[in-house]
N, C-alpha and C positions, 0 to 999 in steps of 0.2 A: 537341696533343689528338687531332688526326686520326689520327696514327700509332698512338697508344694505342687509338684507336677501332677501328682495323683488327683489333687483337688481340681486342677485345671482340666485334667483328662476327664474327670467325672462330669464336669460342667459341659464340656464340649463333645463328649463321645458316649452318651448314655444309651448305648445299645450294643449288641454283640457284633454287628457288622461294621465296626469302626475300622479305620485304616490300620492302626497299630495292632489291634488284637487279631484281625484277620490275617495280616502278614505274618505275625508271630506264630499263628496256628498253621499257616500254609507252608511256612519254611522258605518262601521266596516272594519277592515283590511281584513277579509276573503271575504266580499262582494266586496271590492275594488279590491282585487287580482283576483277575478273571472272575473270582468269586464275588467281587464287589461290582462287577460289570462296569469297570472304569479302565482307562488307559494306564499303562505302566508309568509313563511320565507324570500323570496326575497323582497317582498314589505316592510316587517317589517325592514329589513336591510337598505333599502333605506330611510325609514322614520327616522330611528335612525341616519343615516349619515347626513341627512338634519338638524335634531335637534342639532347634535353635531357641525356641521359647523356653524350654526347660534347662538349657545349658548342659545337656548330657547326650551321649551317644547310646542309643538303645539297640542298634544292630551292628554286627560285624558283617561287612560285605564279603562274601565268599565267591569263588568261581562259579559255584552251582547253588546259589541261593543266599540266604542270610542266616545269621545265628544271633540269638539274644546275648547282649553283654550282661555284666552283673547288674548294671542299672536297669537294663531292659527286663531282666528276670524279676527284679523287685517291682517294677511298674506293672508287669504282666500279672504278678501275683495279686496286687491290689486291684487291678482291673477285673480279674476274675471274681474277687469278693464283691465288687460293686455290682457286677452283672447278676451274681447270685442273689444279692439283696433286692435288686430290681425285680427279679422273677418272683421272689418270695412276697414282695409287696404287692405285685400284680395278682398273685394267687390269693393273698389274704383279702384284698379288696373285692375280688371276684366272688369269693366265698361269702363275704359279708353281704354283698348285694343279693346273693342267692338264698340267704338265710330267711326263709319265709315261714316254715312250719317245723315242728319238732318238739322235743322235750329236753329240758336242761335241769339236771339235779345238782344242787349246790349244797355243800356242807359248810356250816359257819359256827363259830363259837357264840355263846349267848350274847356277849357284848356287841360283837360285829353284827350278828343276825338281828338283834333287837334295835340297835341304834344307827348303824352305818348302812346296812343293806337296803332298808325300805326305800329311801330316795333313789338309790342306784337302780333298784329293780323297777321302780316306777318309770324312770327314764328309759330303761331297756324295753319295758312293755309298750311304751309309747312308740318306740322305733320298730319293734317286732311284736305286734299284738297277737300273732298267731302262734308264737312260741310259748309252750306251757312250762312254767318254772316251778320247781319244787325245792323248798329250802328245809334242810334237816339241821336242827340245832344240836350240837354235841361238843365234847371237849376235843382238844388237839389230837390226843391218842386215837380216839374213835374215828375222827375225820381222816387221819393218815391211813388207818386200817381200811376204811371204806374206799379211799382213793386207790390203794393197792389192789383191792378186789374189784375195782371198776364199778362200784355202786354209785360213786360220785364222779362227776365230770370236772368239778372244781371245788377246792376247799379254801376257806378263809379263816385263819387262826392267828393267834398271837405267838404261838410256839414255834420253835425251830424243828425242822424235819429231822427224823432219825434215819430214814431210809434213803439210800443212794439212788433208788429207782424213781424217785420223784424230783421234780424241779420246782424250786420256790423262787418267787420274785416279790420284793417289798413293794407294796402299793400305797402305804402311808405310814406315818410315825405317830406314836401316841406316848403318853407318859403315865406312870403309875405312882400315886402318892399315898402315903399312909393317912388314915383318918382316925381320930380319937375323940372321945367324949369331951365336951367343953370343960368338965371338971377334972380331966386327967392332967397330971403334972406335965406331960410332954406337949399338951395342947398350947401352952404359952411360949414355947420355944420356937425361934425362927428357923433354926437348923437342928436336925437330930441325926447323929451318926448311926451307921448300921449296927455298930456294936451295942448301942443303947436299945435299938429296936429289937435286937435278938434276945434281950432279957425280958421282953414283954410277951404277954399271951396274945397270939395273933389269930384272927379269924381269916381263913384263906379258902380258896376254891378247892374242889376235890382233887385227888390224885389223878394225873393225866391231863389236867388243865394247863394250857400254854401260859396263862397268866401266873399260875402258881409256880411253874418252872422258872419263869423270869425272876419272880420275887425270891425264890430260894437261891437262885444263882447269884443275885445281887447281894444277898445277906451272908454269903459264904465268907 
């Protein structure tokens, strides 16, 4: 019930000055009511409605204030996360609106840079025509090095990061398939095992390429 209550709480109390959160931080209903500029009975009524709705008691009433119960601590923890996300969303939207001029340097692998980025950059330029974009084509190793040295603001590669100082997020999935000449014996097979491919001569990307790393890992 408490987790379901978090969702209800998020829908009905999407700001920091909510009854529950303010009372929890104030340590008493009277102090919370004062901060909310409401009467104490009005705040008490709202808290009781919340507890009734969620089927749980969130405060222990003490002679001099209130104390969060175990359920109250859980709800308060989730509420703080919700408020943090709200502030982050507002900041991100505000920064997006203020994005008018500047320079953005992006590193990308050859496949991403030549085939995926162009339409994305066209849309970005349509929205932010005053932002100057520079794209540097390189392999995964070089892009990671340039990110660490802050030469790049963003890197797009097929490879996995090796540095714990960088954060990666998957933005799309792709597949890698082997290609052979029409006269090659393997070209007529519907399925080819990795042990068979390993016996063939392979033409691959250079060392440091994310694509090559994936292929080598798959063929181990």
